[in-house]
C-alpha positions in Angstrom: 62.9 2.6 -107.1 63.2 1.7 -103.4 66.1 -0.6 -102.7 65.3 -1.6 -99.1 62.4 -2.8 -97.1 61.1 -0.8 -94.2 59.0 -3.3 -92.2 57.7 -1.9 -89.0 55.2 -4.5 -87.8 54.6 -8.2 -88.3 51.6 -10.4 -87.6 52.5 -13.9 -86.3 50.2 -16.9 -85.8 51.4 -18.8 -82.8 50.2 -21.8 -80.8 50.3 -22.5 -77.1 48.5 -25.3 -75.2 46.8 -26.4 -78.4 45.3 -22.9 -79.0 46.1 -20.6 -81.8 46.5 -16.9 -81.3 47.8 -13.9 -83.2 50.5 -11.5 -82.0 51.2 -8.1 -83.5 54.9 -7.2 -83.0 56.3 -3.8 -83.7 59.9 -3.5 -84.8 61.5 -0.3 -83.5 64.9 -1.7 -84.5 66.5 -5.1 -84.7 67.2 -4.9 -81.0 64.0 -3.2 -79.8 60.8 -5.2 -80.4 57.4 -4.7 -78.8 54.3 -7.0 -78.6 51.5 -4.6 -79.3 48.5 -7.0 -79.3 47.4 -10.5 -78.7 44.3 -12.0 -80.2 43.0 -15.5 -79.4 41.3 -17.7 -81.9 38.0 -17.0 -80.1 38.4 -13.3 -80.9 39.3 -12.3 -77.4 41.9 -9.5 -77.4 44.5 -9.3 -74.7 46.6 -6.2 -74.1 50.0 -5.8 -75.5 53.0 -6.5 -73.3 54.6 -3.5 -71.5 58.2 -4.5 -72.1 60.6 -4.1 -75.1 62.5 -7.2 -76.2 65.9 -7.6 -77.8 64.7 -9.7 -80.7 61.7 -10.9 -82.6 62.1 -14.4 -81.2 62.3 -13.1 -77.6 59.1 -11.0 -78.2 57.3 -14.1 -79.7 58.4 -16.2 -76.7 57.1 -13.6 -74.3 53.8 -13.5 -76.2 53.5 -17.3 -75.9 54.2 -17.1 -72.2 51.6 -14.3 -71.6 48.9 -16.3 -73.4 49.8 -19.5 -71.5 49.5 -17.6 -68.2 46.2 -16.1 -69.3 44.8 -19.5 -70.3 45.9 -21.1 -67.0 44.1 -18.3 -65.1 40.9 -19.0 -67.1 40.9 -22.5 -65.7 
């Protein structure tokens, strides 16, 4: 019987500027988190973020910021 969880990735549903999107985060460790993919509700896929983040919350905030910038650029 396994007595621990080994969760390496997480799918989060987030909102920014009234739009929903999904973020795939990869947990290398508690202090090393990557955003590997962003998917808008329309199905558009944005690339993952190149940085590593010190926590899941920091990674999710960076994902929100990246989507916000992308939406602003779309006009």
